[in-house]
LUMVO-516562 format. One line per 4 residues: number of its first residue (from 0); their letters; for each residue x, y, z of C-alpha. Coordinates in nm, 3 decimals, always signed. Layout:
% residues N
NUM = a = X,Y,Z | ...
//
This chain:
% residues 394
0 = medp = -2.656,+0.236,-1.578 | -2.401,+0.062,-1.328 | -2.103,-0.086,-1.514 | -2.157,-0.483,-1.489
4 = rkif = -1.789,-0.515,-1.416 | -1.839,-0.346,-1.118 | -2.165,-0.540,-1.003 | -1.979,-0.847,-1.026
8 = gefv = -1.668,-0.767,-0.885 | -1.846,-0.626,-0.564 | -2.065,-0.971,-0.576 | -1.722,-1.186,-0.554
12 = rnar = -1.568,-0.963,-0.295 | -1.873,-1.049,-0.074 | -1.885,-1.412,-0.164 | -1.480,-1.400,-0.067
16 = ikae = -1.559,-1.219,+0.281 | -1.832,-1.471,+0.334 | -1.609,-1.765,+0.245 | -1.357,-1.634,+0.516
20 = ftlr = -1.074,-1.581,+0.273 | -0.834,-1.279,+0.286 | -0.715,-1.111,-0.033 | -0.426,-1.279,-0.030
24 = gaar = -0.554,-1.611,+0.078 | -0.851,-1.626,-0.204 | -0.525,-1.530,-0.436 | -0.368,-1.836,-0.312
28 = algf = -0.641,-2.072,-0.329 | -0.753,-1.951,-0.667 | -0.395,-1.947,-0.806 | -0.382,-1.598,-0.977
32 = apey = -0.196,-1.299,-0.888 | -0.330,-1.104,-0.565 | -0.336,-0.766,-0.840 | -0.547,-0.968,-1.053
36 = vsrv = -0.822,-1.099,-0.779 | -0.825,-0.738,-0.658 | -0.877,-0.559,-1.022 | -1.157,-0.822,-1.089
40 = eagt = -1.329,-0.684,-0.737 | -1.288,-0.330,-0.816 | -1.450,-0.391,-1.162 | -1.164,-0.293,-1.359
44 = ntps = -1.065,-0.641,-1.500 | -1.276,-0.900,-1.615 | -1.200,-1.245,-1.484 | -1.089,-1.538,-1.764
48 = pkmi = -1.306,-1.844,-1.769 | -1.028,-2.023,-1.547 | -1.077,-1.771,-1.261 | -1.457,-1.820,-1.249
52 = aams = -1.426,-2.204,-1.257 | -1.187,-2.128,-0.927 | -1.446,-1.904,-0.786 | -1.711,-2.108,-0.825
56 = keyk = -1.520,-2.421,-0.618 | -1.366,-2.185,-0.389 | -1.626,-1.999,-0.287 | -1.887,-2.261,-0.308
60 = ipve = -2.110,-2.032,-0.597 | -2.250,-2.208,-0.879 | -2.133,-2.124,-1.218 | -2.433,-2.049,-1.356
64 = klte = -2.462,-1.737,-1.133 | -2.140,-1.611,-1.178 | -2.194,-1.609,-1.554 | -2.506,-1.425,-1.554
68 = llpk = -2.362,-1.143,-1.369 | -2.037,-1.099,-1.628 | -2.057,-0.809,-1.879 | -2.115,-0.997,-2.220
72 = krae = -1.860,-0.747,-2.394 | -1.493,-0.710,-2.253 | -1.452,-0.333,-2.187 | -1.166,-0.153,-2.244
76 = vhah = -0.954,-0.114,-1.877 | -0.695,+0.165,-1.862 | -0.486,-0.072,-1.601 | -0.138,+0.055,-1.764
80 = vler = -0.201,+0.375,-1.900 | +0.133,+0.505,-1.727 | +0.340,+0.261,-1.907 | +0.189,+0.383,-2.248
84 = rpdl = +0.190,+0.771,-2.165 | +0.498,+0.888,-2.055 | +0.378,+1.232,-2.179 | +0.140,+1.251,-1.908
88 = raly = +0.352,+1.127,-1.653 | +0.607,+1.373,-1.753 | +0.345,+1.665,-1.739 | +0.260,+1.539,-1.383
92 = rvas = +0.603,+1.583,-1.273 | +0.664,+1.927,-1.420 | +0.313,+2.024,-1.248 | +0.425,+1.922,-0.916
96 = tldp = +0.444,+2.323,-0.875 | +0.089,+2.394,-0.956 | -0.219,+2.373,-0.811 | -0.371,+2.053,-0.877
100 = sevd = -0.724,+2.173,-0.993 | -0.554,+2.345,-1.241 | -0.369,+2.038,-1.333 | -0.687,+1.848,-1.316
104 = dflr = -0.900,+2.076,-1.514 | -0.602,+2.119,-1.800 | -0.548,+1.735,-1.851 | -0.947,+1.690,-1.834
108 = aflr = -0.975,+1.929,-2.169 | -0.701,+1.767,-2.281 | -0.802,+1.403,-2.281 | -1.168,+1.510,-2.382
112 = ekkq = -1.050,+1.685,-2.701 | -0.791,+1.448,-2.787 | -0.931,+1.078,-2.686 | -1.250,+1.155,-2.728
116 = lndn = -1.334,+1.005,-2.391 | -1.601,+1.012,-2.138 | -1.616,+1.175,-1.814 | -1.614,+0.843,-1.613
120 = eide = -1.318,+0.722,-1.820 | -1.137,+1.034,-1.786 | -1.202,+1.002,-1.423 | -1.049,+0.614,-1.399
124 = llre = -0.768,+0.691,-1.594 | -0.648,+1.031,-1.384 | -0.712,+0.801,-1.106 | -0.497,+0.565,-1.206
128 = lkde = -0.229,+0.852,-1.314 | -0.249,+1.013,-0.982 | -0.152,+0.690,-0.806 | +0.196,+0.648,-0.953
132 = lprl = +0.332,+0.953,-0.803 | +0.202,+1.016,-0.485 | +0.479,+1.210,-0.359 | +0.754,+1.423,-0.547
136 = rrgs = +1.022,+1.552,-0.309 | +1.078,+1.475,+0.071 | +0.913,+1.706,+0.294 | +0.629,+1.777,+0.037
140 = eglf = +0.248,+1.735,+0.109 | +0.239,+1.540,-0.186 | +0.097,+1.632,-0.519 | -0.237,+1.460,-0.458
144 = asnv = -0.215,+1.418,-0.079 | -0.496,+1.655,+0.060 | -0.413,+1.944,+0.270 | -0.627,+1.811,+0.542
148 = rapv = -0.514,+1.927,+0.903 | -0.551,+1.630,+1.154 | -0.775,+1.656,+1.449 | -0.599,+1.697,+1.728
152 = ltqr = -0.556,+1.348,+1.909 | -0.341,+1.253,+2.157 | -0.154,+0.935,+2.201 | -0.346,+0.741,+2.445
156 = rite = -0.656,+0.898,+2.249 | -0.528,+0.708,+1.966 | -0.473,+0.412,+2.150 | -0.836,+0.391,+2.290
160 = maeq = -0.950,+0.422,+1.923 | -0.762,+0.098,+1.871 | -0.878,-0.110,+2.142 | -1.222,+0.019,+2.057
164 = flak = -1.186,-0.101,+1.723 | -1.073,-0.420,+1.817 | -1.351,-0.503,+2.062 | -1.627,-0.389,+1.800
168 = hglt = -1.461,-0.694,+1.659 | -1.474,-0.901,+1.968 | -1.100,-0.866,+2.061 | -1.082,-0.750,+2.380
172 = raty = -0.841,-0.837,+2.689 | -0.986,-1.124,+2.796 | -1.001,-1.316,+2.390 | -0.731,-1.154,+2.215
176 = vppt = -0.463,-1.377,+2.089 | -0.185,-1.235,+1.913 | -0.129,-1.171,+1.592 | -0.423,-0.920,+1.548
180 = pier = -0.568,-1.059,+1.226 | -0.562,-0.701,+1.061 | -0.673,-0.816,+0.722 | -0.969,-1.021,+0.817
184 = lvel = -1.047,-0.703,+1.026 | -1.011,-0.447,+0.727 | -1.233,-0.671,+0.485 | -1.488,-0.638,+0.747
188 = eddi = -1.520,-0.283,+0.748 | -1.877,-0.237,+0.505 | -1.685,+0.128,+0.332 | -1.357,+0.006,+0.276
192 = rvrv = -1.224,-0.204,-0.018 | -0.886,-0.358,-0.032 | -0.689,-0.336,-0.363 | -0.357,-0.431,-0.480
196 = gkld = -0.176,-0.221,-0.782 | +0.174,-0.140,-0.911 | +0.264,+0.142,-0.690 | +0.609,+0.298,-0.755
200 = rkan = +0.915,+0.134,-0.710 | +1.311,+0.182,-0.625 | +1.519,+0.142,-0.881 | +1.618,-0.207,-0.759
204 = skpy = +1.222,-0.316,-0.786 | +1.206,-0.289,-0.396 | +0.891,-0.138,-0.284 | +0.892,+0.257,-0.250
208 = vlgl = +0.539,+0.324,-0.157 | +0.394,+0.015,+0.005 | +0.036,+0.159,+0.008 | -0.212,+0.425,-0.005
212 = srwg = -0.589,+0.532,+0.114 | -0.832,+0.709,-0.134 | -1.166,+0.772,-0.205 | -1.280,+0.504,-0.496
216 = adgn = -1.505,+0.608,-0.781 | -1.787,+0.406,-0.617 | -1.805,+0.621,-0.292 | -1.606,+0.357,-0.096
220 = keiv = -1.268,+0.391,+0.095 | -0.987,+0.212,-0.068 | -0.652,+0.086,+0.080 | -0.426,-0.023,-0.211
224 = lnaq = -0.135,-0.209,-0.151 | +0.197,-0.258,-0.367 | +0.133,-0.562,-0.561 | +0.527,-0.664,-0.554
228 = lven = +0.465,-0.657,-0.153 | +0.174,-0.849,-0.193 | +0.309,-1.124,-0.350 | +0.652,-1.170,-0.163
232 = edet = +0.609,-1.431,+0.057 | +0.910,-1.383,+0.286 | +0.870,-1.306,+0.626 | +1.009,-0.909,+0.588
236 = sehr = +0.721,-0.870,+0.323 | +0.463,-1.031,+0.550 | +0.571,-0.794,+0.844 | +0.558,-0.460,+0.602
240 = llyt = +0.228,-0.562,+0.491 | +0.023,-0.631,+0.800 | +0.206,-0.279,+0.926 | +0.063,-0.087,+0.615
244 = lghe = -0.273,-0.209,+0.644 | -0.294,-0.076,+1.027 | -0.134,+0.249,+0.918 | -0.374,+0.302,+0.627
248 = lfht = -0.700,+0.172,+0.829 | -0.628,+0.491,+1.035 | -0.628,+0.715,+0.713 | -0.937,+0.580,+0.593
252 = lrhl = -1.090,+0.581,+0.928 | -1.004,+0.908,+1.036 | -0.825,+1.144,+0.772 | -1.019,+1.059,+0.450
256 = plmn = -1.367,+1.183,+0.602 | -1.193,+1.500,+0.665 | -1.180,+1.578,+0.255 | -1.407,+1.819,+0.095
260 = aatr = -1.588,+1.693,-0.231 | -1.324,+1.897,-0.460 | -1.032,+1.717,-0.335 | -1.180,+1.347,-0.301
264 = lrae = -1.051,+1.270,-0.656 | -0.694,+1.293,-0.505 | -0.530,+1.018,-0.335 | -0.381,+1.066,-0.017
268 = ccrv = -0.064,+0.849,-0.020 | +0.220,+0.794,+0.222 | +0.506,+0.573,+0.235 | +0.541,+0.318,+0.519
272 = vild = +0.911,+0.154,+0.572 | +0.923,-0.106,+0.827 | +1.269,-0.219,+0.862 | +1.413,-0.581,+0.953
276 = qslp = +1.670,-0.704,+1.182 | +2.042,-0.676,+1.169 | +2.272,-0.919,+0.964 | +2.639,-0.893,+0.952
280 = tktk = +2.747,-0.591,+0.800 | +2.895,-0.726,+0.456 | +2.526,-0.894,+0.396 | +2.330,-0.602,+0.526
284 = taaq = +2.049,-0.467,+0.303 | +1.950,-0.076,+0.292 | +1.702,-0.150,+0.559 | +1.922,-0.360,+0.763
288 = rava = +2.188,-0.096,+0.793 | +1.896,+0.149,+0.890 | +1.814,-0.014,+1.165 | +2.159,-0.075,+1.301
292 = twqh = +2.190,+0.304,+1.241 | +1.876,+0.343,+1.454 | +1.991,+0.095,+1.721 | +2.322,+0.262,+1.780
296 = gssg = +2.170,+0.596,+1.744 | +2.072,+0.839,+1.998 | +1.881,+1.085,+1.852 | +1.489,+1.131,+1.928
300 = prkl = +1.175,+1.119,+1.723 | +1.191,+1.391,+1.422 | +0.997,+1.707,+1.520 | +0.629,+1.687,+1.356
304 = stae = +0.569,+2.025,+1.134 | +0.351,+1.964,+0.834 | +0.008,+1.858,+0.847 | +0.088,+1.552,+0.656
308 = dwre = +0.357,+1.476,+0.912 | +0.087,+1.469,+1.188 | -0.155,+1.251,+0.990 | +0.179,+1.005,+0.940
312 = wqsq = +0.225,+1.040,+1.329 | -0.115,+0.931,+1.403 | -0.172,+0.661,+1.126 | +0.170,+0.517,+1.295
316 = tfaa = +0.067,+0.536,+1.638 | -0.275,+0.338,+1.552 | -0.071,+0.060,+1.399 | +0.155,-0.008,+1.667
320 = ailm = -0.169,-0.014,+1.907 | -0.365,-0.201,+1.671 | -0.123,-0.473,+1.592 | +0.052,-0.494,+1.941
324 = pgwa = -0.201,-0.401,+2.188 | -0.014,-0.284,+2.505 | -0.154,-0.548,+2.734 | -0.101,-0.840,+2.502
328 = vkke = +0.276,-0.712,+2.483 | +0.277,-0.676,+2.874 | +0.176,-1.010,+2.939 | +0.409,-1.178,+2.659
332 = famr = +0.700,-0.956,+2.790 | +0.650,-1.049,+3.137 | +0.638,-1.437,+3.056 | +0.989,-1.435,+2.855
336 = tqqa = +1.153,-1.147,+3.073 | +1.001,-1.244,+3.440 | +0.985,-0.894,+3.497 | +0.754,-0.624,+3.495
340 = vvks = +1.015,-0.359,+3.358 | +1.356,-0.435,+3.213 | +1.607,-0.136,+3.279 | +1.938,-0.120,+3.102
344 = adgv = +2.285,-0.139,+3.259 | +2.487,+0.173,+3.227 | +2.691,+0.203,+2.885 | +2.375,-0.035,+2.724
348 = npke = +2.199,+0.152,+2.436 | +1.817,+0.096,+2.581 | +1.719,+0.086,+2.196 | +1.970,-0.226,+2.149
352 = lafs = +1.841,-0.373,+2.441 | +1.484,-0.333,+2.331 | +1.569,-0.487,+1.975 | +1.725,-0.796,+2.186
356 = iats = +1.447,-0.862,+2.353 | +1.236,-0.807,+2.081 | +1.370,-1.078,+1.846 | +1.552,-1.317,+2.082
360 = kifg = +1.399,-1.645,+2.161 | +1.610,-1.761,+2.445 | +1.560,-1.593,+2.783 | +1.746,-1.776,+3.052
364 = aqvf = +1.692,-2.121,+3.048 | +1.362,-2.095,+2.844 | +1.293,-2.125,+2.477 | +1.049,-1.994,+2.297
368 = eqsl = +0.925,-2.096,+1.979 | +0.865,-1.755,+1.856 | +1.024,-1.398,+1.936 | +0.810,-1.132,+2.058
372 = nqif = +0.811,-0.947,+1.690 | +0.732,-1.276,+1.521 | +0.442,-1.370,+1.746 | +0.271,-1.007,+1.668
376 = kvsg = +0.415,-1.071,+1.324 | +0.566,-0.717,+1.325 | +0.919,-0.619,+1.238 | +1.198,-0.637,+1.498
380 = qama = +1.231,-0.262,+1.522 | +0.884,-0.220,+1.550 | +0.860,-0.439,+1.827 | +1.190,-0.272,+2.029
384 = irll = +1.005,+0.094,+1.938 | +0.636,-0.057,+2.140 | +0.886,-0.178,+2.399 | +1.030,+0.156,+2.458
388 = alrl = +0.674,+0.341,+2.392 | +0.529,+0.104,+2.651 | +0.834,+0.174,+2.899 | +0.897,-0.190,+2.939
392 = vv = +1.284,-0.134,+2.857 | +1.432,+0.183,+2.982
//
């Protein structure tokens, strides 16, 4: 028998989409944290009476309809098991050199014997546990990232796929107006669910893993966003969140289906770091210092060697193409510069020139309300890289 919480969660998710709310928009309207709304939709949390009343008002659903769908008894939720069980977290770190299936088998036996949990409870607990440690060391395939080899796709083919995805939702060269409504587009995919969770963070509480993709227990694909990133209202977090969604969307469309049944319980995770514009040296954040290093450096893209490298490159390429469609960027670029291509003068780093064009609002005698990167809701560096990739700055 299906869990009543999951039935309720799927019902209110569909009601939210019908009411044309994104997950973040609904959280703001309801007055609750996005992570809480996400967990209610996932069927792992029971909503409070206050949330039910707010859903009834915002989604235009009678209270009686919502209450008849609710479970009569609140079920136990293993939402914060990792904070309570440092021993299990430590065991997974030690097990980084073992075969993941061996770790799974051991933990299942341990939990079944010691905790008297059923298989469904064990599956849920393990999935929460695995999300905590998507990668254990730099350059690793990741303990729970499926070692799936990405299909061979050229940059042109990935761009075509992005354009086809936009066209499927009515966004063509004739109708597209930036920015890409990526949150809405992901929500319209029938087999993808957007969730919000506590993913691992750096010691300074800044998001470390911004998002991950995985198969949900209900057979749907899930994109999980870092709760801290979703709840922040600043422009940098907005840019990172939208790029993360575009990146993870490609994982769910192309990479998750390649996983076999034996590996679907493992989460395929990735880090997406979108860096923002520069400030005076003394007030620069680590991300801003990294932008400065990128601007003034001369090194090219890093070599792609592992299966994970290729999956990440494909997802980044797709995210750039879907958030910054080539034709739209060229149109806005020409409007500002009055040129089809801008060439850097001798001694001028093209990266610095591209970054300046991406983040400026003043071009000659013209003053624009938003910079290029702000129009498309991406970071200054992301837009600069796009200008270089499209050979608008050479």
